[in-house]
PQR file with spaces between the fields and no chain letter, atoms N, CA, C, O and H, PARSE charges and radii, in Angstrom:
ATOM       1  N    MET     1       0.842   -1.094    0.042 -0.4000 1.5000
ATOM       2  CA   MET     1      -0.022   -0.009    0.025 -0.0000 2.0000
ATOM       3  C    MET     1       0.887    1.188    0.040  0.5500 1.7000
ATOM       4  O    MET     1       1.818    1.242    0.843 -0.5500 1.4000
ATOM       5  N    SER     2       0.644    2.157   -0.831 -0.4000 1.5000
ATOM       6  CA   SER     2       1.335    3.416   -0.824 -0.0000 2.0000
ATOM       7  C    SER     2       0.377    4.609   -1.238  0.5500 1.7000
ATOM       8  O    SER     2      -0.622    4.464   -1.943 -0.5500 1.4000
ATOM       9  H    SER     2      -0.113    2.113   -1.483  0.4000 1.0000
ATOM      10  N    LEU     3       0.777    5.699   -0.752 -0.4000 1.5000
ATOM      11  CA   LEU     3       0.028    6.978   -1.129 -0.0000 2.0000
ATOM      12  C    LEU     3       0.970    7.859   -1.867  0.5500 1.7000
ATOM      13  O    LEU     3       2.154    7.986   -1.554 -0.5500 1.4000
ATOM      14  H    LEU     3       1.588    5.816   -0.179  0.4000 1.0000
ATOM      15  N    THR     4       0.359    8.494   -2.913 -0.4000 1.5000
ATOM      16  CA   THR     4       1.058    9.407   -3.606 -0.0000 2.0000
ATOM      17  C    THR     4       0.218   10.742   -3.783  0.5500 1.7000
ATOM      18  O    THR     4      -0.961   10.810   -3.434 -0.5500 1.4000
ATOM      19  H    THR     4      -0.603    8.391   -3.167  0.4000 1.0000
ATOM      20  N    GLY     5       0.946   11.848   -4.377 -0.4000 1.5000
ATOM      21  CA   GLY     5       0.335   13.071   -4.656 -0.0000 2.0000
ATOM      22  C    GLY     5       0.837   14.151   -3.603  0.5500 1.7000
ATOM      23  O    GLY     5       1.675   13.919   -2.732 -0.5500 1.4000
ATOM      24  H    GLY     5       1.903   11.793   -4.660  0.4000 1.0000
ATOM      25  N    THR     6       0.219   15.327   -3.809 -0.4000 1.5000
ATOM      26  CA   THR     6       0.642   16.438   -2.948 -0.0000 2.0000
ATOM      27  C    THR     6      -0.180   16.607   -1.585  0.5500 1.7000
ATOM      28  O    THR     6       0.164   17.401   -0.710 -0.5500 1.4000
ATOM      29  H    THR     6      -0.462   15.515   -4.517  0.4000 1.0000
ATOM      30  N    GLY     7      -1.236   15.825   -1.502 -0.4000 1.5000
ATOM      31  CA   GLY     7      -2.039   15.801   -0.238 -0.0000 2.0000
ATOM      32  C    GLY     7      -1.609   14.696    0.654  0.5500 1.7000
ATOM      33  O    GLY     7      -0.728   13.893    0.344 -0.5500 1.4000
ATOM      34  H    GLY     7      -1.515   15.180   -2.213  0.4000 1.0000
ATOM      35  N    SER     8      -2.258   14.685    1.761 -0.4000 1.5000
ATOM      36  CA   SER     8      -1.962   13.654    2.724 -0.0000 2.0000
ATOM      37  C    SER     8      -3.237   12.780    2.861  0.5500 1.7000
ATOM      38  O    SER     8      -4.315   13.160    2.404 -0.5500 1.4000
ATOM      39  H    SER     8      -2.974   15.337    2.012  0.4000 1.0000
ATOM      40  N    GLY     9      -3.089   11.659    3.471 -0.4000 1.5000
ATOM      41  CA   GLY     9      -4.277   10.813    3.651 -0.0000 2.0000
ATOM      42  C    GLY     9      -4.029    9.556    4.349  0.5500 1.7000
ATOM      43  O    GLY     9      -2.906    9.280    4.770 -0.5500 1.4000
ATOM      44  H    GLY     9      -2.214   11.350    3.842  0.4000 1.0000
ATOM      45  N    ARG    10      -5.069    8.756    4.494 -0.4000 1.5000
ATOM      46  CA   ARG    10      -4.914    7.481    5.068 -0.0000 2.0000
ATOM      47  C    ARG    10      -5.775    6.488    4.389  0.5500 1.7000
ATOM      48  O    ARG    10      -6.797    6.920    3.855 -0.5500 1.4000
ATOM      49  H    ARG    10      -5.982    8.981    4.153  0.4000 1.0000
ATOM      50  N    VAL    11      -5.526    5.259    4.329 -0.4000 1.5000
ATOM      51  CA   VAL    11      -6.307    4.156    3.771 -0.0000 2.0000
ATOM      52  C    VAL    11      -6.646    3.200    4.888  0.5500 1.7000
ATOM      53  O    VAL    11      -5.795    2.785    5.675 -0.5500 1.4000
ATOM      54  H    VAL    11      -4.696    4.908    4.763  0.4000 1.0000
ATOM      55  N    ARG    12      -7.947    2.858    4.929 -0.4000 1.5000
ATOM      56  CA   ARG    12      -8.391    1.991    5.987 -0.0000 2.0000
ATOM      57  C    ARG    12      -9.195    0.940    5.321  0.5500 1.7000
ATOM      58  O    ARG    12      -9.751    1.132    4.239 -0.5500 1.4000
ATOM      59  H    ARG    12      -8.638    3.195    4.289  0.4000 1.0000
ATOM      60  N    SER    13      -9.252   -0.233    6.015 -0.4000 1.5000
ATOM      61  CA   SER    13     -10.161   -1.271    5.575 -0.0000 2.0000
ATOM      62  C    SER    13     -11.349   -1.457    6.530  0.5500 1.7000
ATOM      63  O    SER    13     -11.137   -1.250    7.725 -0.5500 1.4000
ATOM      64  H    SER    13      -8.800   -0.388    6.893  0.4000 1.0000
ATOM      65  N    GLY    14     -12.516   -1.807    6.150 -0.4000 1.5000
ATOM      66  CA   GLY    14     -13.685   -1.845    6.904 -0.0000 2.0000
ATOM      67  C    GLY    14     -13.605   -2.697    8.165  0.5500 1.7000
ATOM      68  O    GLY    14     -14.269   -2.422    9.165 -0.5500 1.4000
ATOM      69  H    GLY    14     -12.688   -1.974    5.180  0.4000 1.0000
ATOM      70  N    GLY    15     -12.721   -3.806    8.091 -0.4000 1.5000
ATOM      71  CA   GLY    15     -12.572   -4.714    9.154 -0.0000 2.0000
ATOM      72  C    GLY    15     -11.431   -4.345   10.009  0.5500 1.7000
ATOM      73  O    GLY    15     -11.151   -5.105   10.936 -0.5500 1.4000
ATOM      74  H    GLY    15     -12.182   -4.029    7.279  0.4000 1.0000
ATOM      75  N    GLY    16     -10.749   -3.299    9.824 -0.4000 1.5000
ATOM      76  CA   GLY    16      -9.659   -2.871   10.625 -0.0000 2.0000
ATOM      77  C    GLY    16      -8.269   -3.508   10.334  0.5500 1.7000
ATOM      78  O    GLY    16      -7.278   -3.178   10.987 -0.5500 1.4000
ATOM      79  H    GLY    16     -10.977   -2.681    9.072  0.4000 1.0000
ATOM      80  N    GLU    17      -8.223   -4.455    9.309 -0.4000 1.5000
ATOM      81  CA   GLU    17      -6.954   -5.014    8.988 -0.0000 2.0000
ATOM      82  C    GLU    17      -5.934   -3.973    8.459  0.5500 1.7000
ATOM      83  O    GLU    17      -4.736   -4.121    8.698 -0.5500 1.4000
ATOM      84  H    GLU    17      -9.028   -4.723    8.779  0.4000 1.0000
ATOM      85  N    ILE    18      -6.359   -3.010    7.801 -0.4000 1.5000
ATOM      86  CA   ILE    18      -5.472   -2.020    7.130 -0.0000 2.0000
ATOM      87  C    ILE    18      -5.819   -0.606    7.785  0.5500 1.7000
ATOM      88  O    ILE    18      -6.993   -0.263    7.919 -0.5500 1.4000
ATOM      89  H    ILE    18      -7.332   -2.889    7.607  0.4000 1.0000
ATOM      90  N    ASP    19      -4.826    0.146    8.161 -0.4000 1.5000
ATOM      91  CA   ASP    19      -4.900    1.463    8.708 -0.0000 2.0000
ATOM      92  C    ASP    19      -3.450    2.074    8.344  0.5500 1.7000
ATOM      93  O    ASP    19      -2.474    1.974    9.086 -0.5500 1.4000
ATOM      94  H    ASP    19      -3.872   -0.134    8.052  0.4000 1.0000
ATOM      95  N    CYS    20      -3.456    2.688    7.152 -0.4000 1.5000
ATOM      96  CA   CYS    20      -2.008    3.015    6.638 -0.0000 2.0000
ATOM      97  C    CYS    20      -1.953    4.573    6.399  0.5500 1.7000
ATOM      98  O    CYS    20      -2.917    5.236    6.017 -0.5500 1.4000
ATOM      99  H    CYS    20      -4.249    2.768    6.549  0.4000 1.0000
ATOM     100  N    GLY    21      -0.676    5.075    6.678 -0.4000 1.5000
ATOM     101  CA   GLY    21      -0.346    6.390    6.265 -0.0000 2.0000
ATOM     102  C    GLY    21       0.414    6.288    4.969  0.5500 1.7000
ATOM     103  O    GLY    21      -0.014    5.576    4.061 -0.5500 1.4000
ATOM     104  H    GLY    21       0.108    4.536    6.988  0.4000 1.0000
ATOM     105  N    ALA    22       1.533    6.982    4.854 -0.4000 1.5000
ATOM     106  CA   ALA    22       2.193    7.034    3.601 -0.0000 2.0000
ATOM     107  C    ALA    22       2.624    5.736    2.992  0.5500 1.7000
ATOM     108  O    ALA    22       2.541    5.638    1.768 -0.5500 1.4000
ATOM     109  H    ALA    22       1.881    7.561    5.592  0.4000 1.0000
ATOM     110  N    THR    23       3.087    4.696    3.718 -0.4000 1.5000
ATOM     111  CA   THR    23       3.326    3.407    3.084 -0.0000 2.0000
ATOM     112  C    THR    23       3.109    2.450    4.158  0.5500 1.7000
ATOM     113  O    THR    23       3.234    2.748    5.346 -0.5500 1.4000
ATOM     114  H    THR    23       3.154    4.777    4.713  0.4000 1.0000
ATOM     115  N    CYS    24       2.778    1.277    3.725 -0.4000 1.5000
ATOM     116  CA   CYS    24       2.648    0.104    4.696 -0.0000 2.0000
ATOM     117  C    CYS    24       2.408   -1.283    3.988  0.5500 1.7000
ATOM     118  O    CYS    24       2.093   -1.371    2.801 -0.5500 1.4000
ATOM     119  H    CYS    24       2.676    1.034    2.761  0.4000 1.0000
ATOM     120  N    SER    25       2.565   -2.221    4.720 -0.4000 1.5000
ATOM     121  CA   SER    25       2.287   -3.526    4.230 -0.0000 2.0000
ATOM     122  C    SER    25       1.481   -4.221    5.286  0.5500 1.7000
ATOM     123  O    SER    25       1.601   -3.924    6.475 -0.5500 1.4000
ATOM     124  H    SER    25       2.822   -2.150    5.684  0.4000 1.0000
ATOM     125  N    ALA    26       0.666   -5.138    4.860 -0.4000 1.5000
ATOM     126  CA   ALA    26      -0.098   -5.856    5.958 -0.0000 2.0000
ATOM     127  C    ALA    26      -0.311   -7.364    5.458  0.5500 1.7000
ATOM     128  O    ALA    26      -0.595   -7.656    4.296 -0.5500 1.4000
ATOM     129  H    ALA    26       0.568   -5.379    3.894  0.4000 1.0000
ATOM     130  N    ALA    27      -0.142   -8.235    6.452 -0.4000 1.5000
ATOM     131  CA   ALA    27      -0.405   -9.681    6.159 -0.0000 2.0000
ATOM     132  C    ALA    27      -1.777   -9.895    6.603  0.5500 1.7000
ATOM     133  O    ALA    27      -2.137   -9.615    7.747 -0.5500 1.4000
ATOM     134  H    ALA    27       0.088   -7.998    7.396  0.4000 1.0000
ATOM     135  N    VAL    28      -2.601  -10.424    5.651 -0.4000 1.5000
ATOM     136  CA   VAL    28      -3.969  -10.834    5.949 -0.0000 2.0000
ATOM     137  C    VAL    28      -4.207  -12.267    5.559  0.5500 1.7000
ATOM     138  O    VAL    28      -3.390  -12.824    4.827 -0.5500 1.4000
ATOM     139  H    VAL    28      -2.308  -10.652    4.723  0.4000 1.0000
ATOM     140  N    ASN    29      -5.307  -12.921    6.013 -0.4000 1.5000
ATOM     141  CA   ASN    29      -5.544  -14.264    5.717 -0.0000 2.0000
ATOM     142  C    ASN    29      -5.793  -14.417    4.210  0.5500 1.7000
ATOM     143  O    ASN    29      -6.409  -13.543    3.600 -0.5500 1.4000
ATOM     144  H    ASN    29      -5.971  -12.468    6.608  0.4000 1.0000
ATOM     145  N    ILE    30      -5.326  -15.507    3.608 -0.4000 1.5000
ATOM     146  CA   ILE    30      -5.640  -15.769    2.247 -0.0000 2.0000
ATOM     147  C    ILE    30      -7.161  -15.751    1.990  0.5500 1.7000
ATOM     148  O    ILE    30      -7.951  -16.165    2.839 -0.5500 1.4000
ATOM     149  H    ILE    30      -4.825  -16.217    4.103  0.4000 1.0000
ATOM     150  N    SER    31      -7.520  -15.296    0.883 -0.4000 1.5000
ATOM     151  CA   SER    31      -8.900  -15.133    0.459 -0.0000 2.0000
ATOM     152  C    SER    31      -9.785  -14.079    1.306  0.5500 1.7000
ATOM     153  O    SER    31     -11.007  -14.036    1.163 -0.5500 1.4000
ATOM     154  H    SER    31      -6.879  -14.959    0.194  0.4000 1.0000
ATOM     155  N    SER    32      -9.123  -13.274    2.155 -0.4000 1.5000
ATOM     156  CA   SER    32      -9.790  -12.247    2.891 -0.0000 2.0000
ATOM     157  C    SER    32     -10.323  -11.258    1.804  0.5500 1.7000
ATOM     158  O    SER    32      -9.730  -11.055    0.745 -0.5500 1.4000
ATOM     159  H    SER    32      -8.130  -13.310    2.271  0.4000 1.0000
ATOM     160  N    HIS    33     -11.501  -10.660    2.165 -0.4000 1.5000
ATOM     161  CA   HIS    33     -12.079   -9.656    1.286 -0.0000 2.0000
ATOM     162  C    HIS    33     -11.887   -8.347    2.060  0.5500 1.7000
ATOM     163  O    HIS    33     -12.433   -8.200    3.154 -0.5500 1.4000
ATOM     164  H    HIS    33     -11.983  -10.825    3.025  0.4000 1.0000
ATOM     165  N    LEU    34     -11.128   -7.401    1.518 -0.4000 1.5000
ATOM     166  CA   LEU    34     -10.868   -6.062    2.032 -0.0000 2.0000
ATOM     167  C    LEU    34     -11.618   -5.054    1.396  0.5500 1.7000
ATOM     168  O    LEU    34     -11.469   -4.970    0.177 -0.5500 1.4000
ATOM     169  H    LEU    34     -10.685   -7.520    0.630  0.4000 1.0000
ATOM     170  N    ALA    35     -12.436   -4.226    1.979 -0.4000 1.5000
ATOM     171  CA   ALA    35     -13.085   -2.994    1.568 -0.0000 2.0000
ATOM     172  C    ALA    35     -12.310   -1.834    1.978  0.5500 1.7000
ATOM     173  O    ALA    35     -12.389   -1.410    3.131 -0.5500 1.4000
ATOM     174  H    ALA    35     -12.556   -4.294    2.970  0.4000 1.0000
ATOM     175  N    LEU    36     -11.513   -1.257    1.035 -0.4000 1.5000
ATOM     176  CA   LEU    36     -10.551   -0.130    1.317 -0.0000 2.0000
ATOM     177  C    LEU    36     -11.332    1.194    1.125  0.5500 1.7000
ATOM     178  O    LEU    36     -12.181    1.295    0.240 -0.5500 1.4000
ATOM     179  H    LEU    36     -11.449   -1.602    0.098  0.4000 1.0000
ATOM     180  N    THR    37     -11.031    2.198    1.963 -0.4000 1.5000
ATOM     181  CA   THR    37     -11.550    3.481    1.814 -0.0000 2.0000
ATOM     182  C    THR    37     -10.322    4.434    2.038  0.5500 1.7000
ATOM     183  O    THR    37      -9.297    4.079    2.622 -0.5500 1.4000
ATOM     184  H    THR    37     -10.341    2.116    2.682  0.4000 1.0000
ATOM     185  N    ALA    38     -10.528    5.625    1.535 -0.4000 1.5000
ATOM     186  CA   ALA    38      -9.457    6.642    1.734 -0.0000 2.0000
ATOM     187  C    ALA    38     -10.035    7.905    2.326  0.5500 1.7000
ATOM     188  O    ALA    38     -10.160    8.911    1.628 -0.5500 1.4000
ATOM     189  H    ALA    38     -11.360    5.913    1.061  0.4000 1.0000
ATOM     190  N    PRO    39     -10.388    7.876    3.587 -0.5600 1.5000
ATOM     191  CA   PRO    39     -11.030    9.112    4.168  0.2800 2.0000
ATOM     192  C    PRO    39      -9.896   10.169    4.573  0.5500 1.7000
ATOM     193  O    PRO    39      -8.849    9.793    5.099 -0.5500 1.4000
ATOM     194  N    ASP    40     -10.136   11.361    4.327 -0.4000 1.5000
ATOM     195  CA   ASP    40      -9.243   12.360    4.853 -0.0000 2.0000
ATOM     196  C    ASP    40      -9.926   13.724    4.604  0.5500 1.7000
ATOM     197  O    ASP    40     -10.119   14.096    3.447 -0.5500 1.4000
ATOM     198  H    ASP    40     -10.987   11.666    3.899  0.4000 1.0000
ATOM     199  N    ALA    41     -10.272   14.425    5.588 -0.4000 1.5000
ATOM     200  CA   ALA    41     -10.917   15.649    5.535 -0.0000 2.0000
ATOM     201  C    ALA    41      -9.982   16.828    5.075  0.5500 1.7000
ATOM     202  O    ALA    41     -10.454   17.874    4.629 -0.5500 1.4000
ATOM     203  H    ALA    41     -10.116   14.123    6.528  0.4000 1.0000
ATOM     204  N    GLY    42      -8.644   16.610    5.205 -0.4000 1.5000
ATOM     205  CA   GLY    42      -7.623   17.603    4.924 -0.0000 2.0000
ATOM     206  C    GLY    42      -7.141   17.551    3.473  0.5500 1.7000
ATOM     207  O    GLY    42      -6.430   18.469    3.063 -0.5500 1.4000
ATOM     208  H    GLY    42      -8.260   15.760    5.568  0.4000 1.0000
ATOM     209  N    SER    43      -7.484   16.523    2.658 -0.4000 1.5000
ATOM     210  CA   SER    43      -6.982   16.299    1.331 -0.0000 2.0000
ATOM     211  C    SER    43      -8.090   15.979    0.404  0.5500 1.7000
ATOM     212  O    SER    43      -9.192   15.680    0.865 -0.5500 1.4000
ATOM     213  H    SER    43      -8.061   15.777    2.991  0.4000 1.0000
ATOM     214  N    ASN    44      -7.863   16.023   -0.930 -0.4000 1.5000
ATOM     215  CA   ASN    44      -8.828   15.599   -1.950 -0.0000 2.0000
ATOM     216  C    ASN    44      -8.362   14.233   -2.426  0.5500 1.7000
ATOM     217  O    ASN    44      -7.257   14.117   -2.956 -0.5500 1.4000
ATOM     218  H    ASN    44      -6.968   16.266   -1.304  0.4000 1.0000
ATOM     219  N    PHE    45      -9.225   13.131   -2.241 -0.4000 1.5000
ATOM     220  CA   PHE    45      -8.831   11.831   -2.821 -0.0000 2.0000
ATOM     221  C    PHE    45      -9.083   11.845   -4.309  0.5500 1.7000
ATOM     222  O    PHE    45     -10.192   12.104   -4.776 -0.5500 1.4000
ATOM     223  H    PHE    45     -10.123   13.225   -1.811  0.4000 1.0000
ATOM     224  N    ILE    46      -7.971   11.545   -5.075 -0.4000 1.5000
ATOM     225  CA   ILE    46      -8.048   11.492   -6.537 -0.0000 2.0000
ATOM     226  C    ILE    46      -8.393   10.251   -7.078  0.5500 1.7000
ATOM     227  O    ILE    46      -9.203   10.198   -8.003 -0.5500 1.4000
ATOM     228  H    ILE    46      -7.070   11.334   -4.696  0.4000 1.0000
ATOM     229  N    GLY    47      -7.800    9.096   -6.543 -0.4000 1.5000
ATOM     230  CA   GLY    47      -8.152    7.843   -7.032 -0.0000 2.0000
ATOM     231  C    GLY    47      -7.204    6.691   -6.736  0.5500 1.7000
ATOM     232  O    GLY    47      -6.201    6.929   -6.063 -0.5500 1.4000
ATOM     233  H    GLY    47      -7.142    9.140   -5.791  0.4000 1.0000
ATOM     234  N    TRP    48      -7.415    5.590   -7.138 -0.4000 1.5000
ATOM     235  CA   TRP    48      -6.700    4.333   -6.897 -0.0000 2.0000
ATOM     236  C    TRP    48      -5.917    3.940   -8.145  0.5500 1.7000
ATOM     237  O    TRP    48      -6.286    4.309   -9.260 -0.5500 1.4000
ATOM     238  H    TRP    48      -8.230    5.397   -7.684  0.4000 1.0000
ATOM     239  N    SER    49      -4.813    3.173   -7.946 -0.4000 1.5000
ATOM     240  CA   SER    49      -4.164    2.556   -9.003 -0.0000 2.0000
ATOM     241  C    SER    49      -3.623    1.134   -8.390  0.5500 1.7000
ATOM     242  O    SER    49      -3.648    0.854   -7.192 -0.5500 1.4000
ATOM     243  H    SER    49      -4.514    2.874   -7.040  0.4000 1.0000
ATOM     244  N    GLY    50      -3.154    0.335   -9.382 -0.4000 1.5000
ATOM     245  CA   GLY    50      -2.722   -1.003   -8.960 -0.0000 2.0000
ATOM     246  C    GLY    50      -3.845   -1.945   -8.965  0.5500 1.7000
ATOM     247  O    GLY    50      -4.532   -2.041   -9.982 -0.5500 1.4000
ATOM     248  H    GLY    50      -3.134    0.562  -10.356  0.4000 1.0000
ATOM     249  N    ALA    51      -4.115   -2.708   -7.836 -0.4000 1.5000
ATOM     250  CA   ALA    51      -5.103   -3.644   -7.854 -0.0000 2.0000
ATOM     251  C    ALA    51      -6.515   -3.047   -7.788  0.5500 1.7000
ATOM     252  O    ALA    51      -7.515   -3.752   -7.918 -0.5500 1.4000
ATOM     253  H    ALA    51      -3.557   -2.630   -7.010  0.4000 1.0000
ATOM     254  N    CYS    52      -6.562   -1.679   -7.573 -0.4000 1.5000
ATOM     255  CA   CYS    52      -7.912   -1.016   -7.699 -0.0000 2.0000
ATOM     256  C    CYS    52      -7.880    0.087   -8.685  0.5500 1.7000
ATOM     257  O    CYS    52      -6.780    0.507   -9.044 -0.5500 1.4000
ATOM     258  H    CYS    52      -5.749   -1.106   -7.468  0.4000 1.0000
ATOM     259  N    SER    53      -8.949    0.591   -9.154 -0.4000 1.5000
ATOM     260  CA   SER    53      -9.028    1.724  -10.083 -0.0000 2.0000
ATOM     261  C    SER    53     -10.220    2.482   -9.806  0.5500 1.7000
ATOM     262  O    SER    53     -11.144    2.017   -9.139 -0.5500 1.4000
ATOM     263  H    SER    53      -9.842    0.250   -8.862  0.4000 1.0000
ATOM     264  N    GLY    54     -10.220    3.754  -10.352 -0.4000 1.5000
ATOM     265  CA   GLY    54     -11.321    4.653  -10.088 -0.0000 2.0000
ATOM     266  C    GLY    54     -11.156    5.482   -8.891  0.5500 1.7000
ATOM     267  O    GLY    54     -10.059    5.611   -8.348 -0.5500 1.4000
ATOM     268  H    GLY    54      -9.468    4.131  -10.893  0.4000 1.0000
ATOM     269  N    ASN    55     -12.296    6.083   -8.443 -0.4000 1.5000
ATOM     270  CA   ASN    55     -12.192    6.913   -7.278 -0.0000 2.0000
ATOM     271  C    ASN    55     -13.165    6.643   -6.210  0.5500 1.7000
ATOM     272  O    ASN    55     -13.353    7.402   -5.260 -0.5500 1.4000
ATOM     273  H    ASN    55     -13.187    5.979   -8.884  0.4000 1.0000
ATOM     274  N    GLY    56     -13.863    5.370   -6.433 -0.4000 1.5000
ATOM     275  CA   GLY    56     -14.844    4.971   -5.374 -0.0000 2.0000
ATOM     276  C    GLY    56     -14.161    4.146   -4.378  0.5500 1.7000
ATOM     277  O    GLY    56     -12.984    4.315   -4.059 -0.5500 1.4000
ATOM     278  H    GLY    56     -13.710    4.754   -7.205  0.4000 1.0000
ATOM     279  N    SER    57     -14.957    3.221   -3.882 -0.4000 1.5000
ATOM     280  CA   SER    57     -14.423    2.229   -2.898 -0.0000 2.0000
ATOM     281  C    SER    57     -13.456    1.232   -3.565  0.5500 1.7000
ATOM     282  O    SER    57     -13.503    1.076   -4.785 -0.5500 1.4000
ATOM     283  H    SER    57     -15.913    3.083   -4.141  0.4000 1.0000
ATOM     284  N    CYS    58     -12.638    0.597   -2.849 -0.4000 1.5000
ATOM     285  CA   CYS    58     -11.719   -0.417   -3.540 -0.0000 2.0000
ATOM     286  C    CYS    58     -11.955   -1.723   -2.824  0.5500 1.7000
ATOM     287  O    CYS    58     -11.633   -1.841   -1.642 -0.5500 1.4000
ATOM     288  H    CYS    58     -12.600    0.724   -1.858  0.4000 1.0000
ATOM     289  N    ASP    59     -12.481   -2.660   -3.473 -0.4000 1.5000
ATOM     290  CA   ASP    59     -12.682   -4.051   -2.948 -0.0000 2.0000
ATOM     291  C    ASP    59     -11.607   -4.958   -3.503  0.5500 1.7000
ATOM     292  O    ASP    59     -11.410   -5.062   -4.714 -0.5500 1.4000
ATOM     293  H    ASP    59     -12.742   -2.564   -4.433  0.4000 1.0000
ATOM     294  N    VAL    60     -10.914   -5.616   -2.581 -0.4000 1.5000
ATOM     295  CA   VAL    60      -9.691   -6.474   -2.956 -0.0000 2.0000
ATOM     296  C    VAL    60      -9.882   -7.788   -2.261  0.5500 1.7000
ATOM     297  O    VAL    60     -10.214   -7.864   -1.078 -0.5500 1.4000
ATOM     298  H    VAL    60     -11.074   -5.532   -1.598  0.4000 1.0000
ATOM     299  N    VAL    61      -9.649   -8.875   -3.077 -0.4000 1.5000
ATOM     300  CA   VAL    61      -9.628  -10.187   -2.467 -0.0000 2.0000
ATOM     301  C    VAL    61      -8.174  -10.577   -2.397  0.5500 1.7000
ATOM     302  O    VAL    61      -7.457  -10.550   -3.397 -0.5500 1.4000
ATOM     303  H    VAL    61      -9.380   -8.814   -4.038  0.4000 1.0000
ATOM     304  N    ALA    62      -7.731  -10.954   -1.158 -0.4000 1.5000
ATOM     305  CA   ALA    62      -6.260  -11.247   -0.966 -0.0000 2.0000
ATOM     306  C    ALA    62      -6.069  -12.740   -1.292  0.5500 1.7000
ATOM     307  O    ALA    62      -5.961  -13.634   -0.453 -0.5500 1.4000
ATOM     308  H    ALA    62      -8.313  -10.976   -0.346  0.4000 1.0000
ATOM     309  N    ASP    63      -6.041  -12.892   -2.729 -0.4000 1.5000
ATOM     310  CA   ASP    63      -5.799  -14.261   -3.260 -0.0000 2.0000
ATOM     311  C    ASP    63      -4.336  -14.370   -3.743  0.5500 1.7000
ATOM     312  O    ASP    63      -3.905  -15.422   -4.215 -0.5500 1.4000
ATOM     313  H    ASP    63      -6.128  -12.165   -3.410  0.4000 1.0000
ATOM     314  N    ALA    64      -3.588  -13.264   -3.615 -0.4000 1.5000
ATOM     315  CA   ALA    64      -2.223  -13.261   -4.072 -0.0000 2.0000
ATOM     316  C    ALA    64      -1.586  -11.884   -3.607  0.5500 1.7000
ATOM     317  O    ALA    64      -2.330  -11.010   -3.163 -0.5500 1.4000
ATOM     318  H    ALA    64      -3.939  -12.409   -3.232  0.4000 1.0000
ATOM     319  N    ASP    65      -0.286  -11.692   -3.698 -0.4000 1.5000
ATOM     320  CA   ASP    65       0.252  -10.343   -3.278 -0.0000 2.0000
ATOM     321  C    ASP    65      -0.214   -9.359   -4.200  0.5500 1.7000
ATOM     322  O    ASP    65      -0.190   -9.526   -5.420 -0.5500 1.4000
ATOM     323  H    ASP    65       0.319  -12.402   -4.059  0.4000 1.0000
ATOM     324  N    LYS    66      -0.698   -8.194   -3.550 -0.4000 1.5000
ATOM     325  CA   LYS    66      -1.307   -7.189   -4.431 -0.0000 2.0000
ATOM     326  C    LYS    66      -0.762   -5.894   -3.962  0.5500 1.7000
ATOM     327  O    LYS    66      -0.419   -5.749   -2.789 -0.5500 1.4000
ATOM     328  H    LYS    66      -0.718   -8.059   -2.560  0.4000 1.0000
ATOM     329  N    GLN    67      -0.667   -4.906   -4.880 -0.4000 1.5000
ATOM     330  CA   GLN    67      -0.178   -3.573   -4.585 -0.0000 2.0000
ATOM     331  C    GLN    67      -1.386   -2.628   -4.947  0.5500 1.7000
ATOM     332  O    GLN    67      -2.028   -2.771   -5.988 -0.5500 1.4000
ATOM     333  H    GLN    67      -0.946   -5.023   -5.833  0.4000 1.0000
ATOM     334  N    VAL    68      -1.622   -1.748   -4.106 -0.4000 1.5000
ATOM     335  CA   VAL    68      -2.652   -0.763   -4.079 -0.0000 2.0000
ATOM     336  C    VAL    68      -2.119    0.646   -3.818  0.5500 1.7000
ATOM     337  O    VAL    68      -1.529    0.831   -2.754 -0.5500 1.4000
ATOM     338  H    VAL    68      -1.101   -1.632   -3.261  0.4000 1.0000
ATOM     339  N    THR    69      -2.261    1.632   -4.657 -0.4000 1.5000
ATOM     340  CA   THR    69      -1.770    2.920   -4.471 -0.0000 2.0000
ATOM     341  C    THR    69      -3.121    3.954   -4.382  0.5500 1.7000
ATOM     342  O    THR    69      -4.072    3.872   -5.158 -0.5500 1.4000
ATOM     343  H    THR    69      -2.740    1.481   -5.522  0.4000 1.0000
ATOM     344  N    ALA    70      -3.025    4.788   -3.449 -0.4000 1.5000
ATOM     345  CA   ALA    70      -4.069    5.819   -3.217 -0.0000 2.0000
ATOM     346  C    ALA    70      -3.338    7.134   -3.555  0.5500 1.7000
ATOM     347  O    ALA    70      -2.224    7.348   -3.076 -0.5500 1.4000
ATOM     348  H    ALA    70      -2.252    4.854   -2.818  0.4000 1.0000
ATOM     349  N    ARG    71      -3.947    8.023   -4.375 -0.4000 1.5000
ATOM     350  CA   ARG    71      -3.516    9.328   -4.674 -0.0000 2.0000
ATOM     351  C    ARG    71      -4.445   10.467   -4.041  0.5500 1.7000
ATOM     352  O    ARG    71      -5.671   10.515   -4.131 -0.5500 1.4000
ATOM     353  H    ARG    71      -4.852    7.850   -4.764  0.4000 1.0000
ATOM     354  N    PHE    72      -3.649   11.331   -3.416 -0.4000 1.5000
ATOM     355  CA   PHE    72      -4.335   12.456   -2.741 -0.0000 2.0000
ATOM     356  C    PHE    72      -3.736   13.750   -3.318  0.5500 1.7000
ATOM     357  O    PHE    72      -2.550   13.859   -3.630 -0.5500 1.4000
ATOM     358  H    PHE    72      -2.652   11.292   -3.343  0.4000 1.0000
ATOM     359  N    GLY    73      -4.659   14.722   -3.433 -0.4000 1.5000
ATOM     360  CA   GLY    73      -4.154   16.146   -3.745 -0.0000 2.0000
ATOM     361  C    GLY    73      -4.670   17.108   -2.717  0.5500 1.7000
ATOM     362  O    GLY    73      -5.484   16.799   -1.847 -0.5500 1.4000
ATOM     363  H    GLY    73      -5.622   14.634   -3.180  0.4000 1.0000
ATOM     364  N    LEU    74      -4.113   18.358   -2.886 -0.4000 1.5000
ATOM     365  CA   LEU    74      -4.472   19.375   -1.899 -0.0000 2.0000
ATOM     366  C    LEU    74      -5.857   19.811   -2.168  0.5500 1.7000
ATOM     367  O    LEU    74      -6.274   19.804   -3.326 -0.5500 1.4000
ATOM     368  H    LEU    74      -3.451   18.609   -3.593  0.4000 1.0000
ATOM     369  N    LEU    75      -6.605   20.192   -1.177 -0.4000 1.5000
ATOM     370  CA   LEU    75      -7.929   20.741   -1.352 -0.0000 2.0000
ATOM     371  C    LEU    75      -7.885   22.066   -2.121  0.5500 1.7000
ATOM     372  O    LEU    75      -6.958   22.845   -1.900 -0.5500 1.4000
ATOM     373  H    LEU    75      -6.266   20.197   -0.236  0.4000 1.0000
ATOM     374  N    PRO    76      -8.837   22.360   -3.011 -0.5600 1.5000
ATOM     375  CA   PRO    76      -8.820   23.605   -3.810  0.2800 2.0000
ATOM     376  C    PRO    76      -9.086   24.793   -2.892  0.5500 1.7000
ATOM     377  O    PRO    76      -9.116   25.934   -3.352 -0.5500 1.4000
């Protein structure tokens, strides 16, 4: 998991397995379903890349090693 862009932010999973700042890695049970969100009142969430895409929620199944990047920008 990594974060890019000019803003700051965090990525969290609904079950609490993931709670990341700038970079992190997490070991989860194989076949776990992770619903990632990128809440941050101080930045603008731009979108996902890697195992997720778009700018909505990110649903990942941990069936292999996966890389997810969240991009944040400064608020206008």
